[in-house]
N, C-alpha and C positions, 0 to 999 in steps of 0.2 A: 746668713744668706744663703749658704750651701744647703741648710736644713729646709729653708722655704721652697727651694727648687726641687728638693727630693719629694716634699709633700705634694707639690704640684704634679710631678711625674707620677706618683702613686696614684693621685686623684684622676690623672688622665688614663692610666692603665685600668683603673676600677671602673670608669665610665665606659670603656671600650668592652670590657667583659660583661657588664651589665646590658649593655647595647646587644651583644651578640647572643647572650642568653635569652634576652626578650625577644629577639628576632627568630630564634630556633622555636621558642614557645609559640609564637604567631604563625610560623609556617607549619608547625606539628598541628596545631589546632585547626588551621585552615585546611590542611590535607585530611584531617579526620573529618571534618564537616563535609568536604566535597566527596570523600568515599561514602560517607553515610548517606548523602542525598542522591548521588549519581551511580554508585556502583553496588551498594547492598540492595538486597531485595526486601520488600516488606515481609513481616510475618505472615506465614501462611501461603506465600506465593511459591510455586515450585517451578522446575525446569520443564514441565510438560507442556507441550504446544496447546493453545485454546482449540476447542472444538468449534469448527465452522459448519453451519449447515450447508451441506453440498447442494441440496436442490429441495424442491417441494416434497419429494418422496421422503426424504429424511425427516420431514416434519409431520408425517402421516398422512399427507395428501396423495391422492391417487389420480392417475391420469383419467381424463374423460374418456368414455368407451368410444366415442366418435373420433377421437383425436387422431390428427393426422400429421407427418412430420414432411416438412418441405426443406429441401436442399438449396441453399443459396450458392451462387457463384464464389470463388476464391476471392478474398480481398488481400491486396498487397499494398501496405500502406507504410510510409516513412513515419517513424516515432518522433516525438517531440524532445529529442536529445540535443544538447549543446552543438555538437559536431554534426548532426544530421546523417550520421553513417549508419544508424540502426533502423531495421525495419520489422514489420511483423506480417506473416503470411498467415491467414486465417480462413479456414472453411467451416461454415455453420450449418447445421441442421436445427430447424425451428419447428417445435412441435406447437401446433395450434389445436383449438377445441373441436373443429369440425371441418369438413372439406370445403364448405362455402368460404370460410375464412382463409384457406389455403389459396383459393382462387383470388380473394382480396388481396393476399400478401403478393401473390405473383403479378398481379395488377399494378401494385404499388412499388414495383422493384426499383425505381428511380429513387423514390423517397427513401426507401430501406437502404439502399447502397449509400446514398448521401449521408444518411444519419450514422450508419456504422462507420464510414470512413472518417467523418468528423469526430466521433467518439475515439476511434483507434489513434487518429493523428494527435489527439490532445494528451495521449499518454506517453510517458517515457518508460525506458527499460526498467528503471527503478520501480516505476507503478505497476509493472506487469510481473516482474520476476518471482515474487513469493506465490505460493499456492494460493493462499487466502485472497490475494488481489485478483487472480484469475478467476475465482468464484464471484468475487465483487463485479467484475467485468461482465461475467454472464448476467448477473442480476441487472446491471445497467442496461445491458442490450435487451433484455426482457422488458424493462420499463420504457425505453426508447421505442421499441417495436409497438408496444401497447399504446404509446401516445400517436403513433402514426395511424394505426388502425382503429383507435377508438375504443377504450374499454378493455377488459381483460381477455383479450382473444388469444394471446401467446401464453402458453403455459410455461415452457421452458426452452433453453438454447442449448444445443450440444455442439461442443468444439470436435470436429471430426479431423482437423488438421491445425496445428498450431505450431508455428516456427517463428522465434524471436531471435534475430541476429544482429 
């Protein structure tokens, strides 16, 4: 009877050892898979930042000869952050294709301010912090202004003052 108890105890220890080894193998395999999918870079990828087209000049386009720049009043807008404590202060210069469009832009000041304020207030600090996202914001502003004016009348937007706090 004493021999049977010793064999049961040995079997119990053996089960625990196998269970611990199996657990370590599973954790090690899971850790490797997590590292492979989330932390390692695919082959050919480098640490170099991606090139972003800054504006139409970078794409080889030139400004129209009649182009005119219109300065919009400063925008001070609360950002869409959870605590509501962040804001953006932004002054824009808008390049339009000709002086007639500049007059149209000035006549549509209320629509322009509304569109810009709605766009800015929908952004959070995280949306605007990286340089690439600021460039995307410029493109979004050009799109919104062209929607208001109808057609491709706005060539580009320049940030003359940008504070995010």
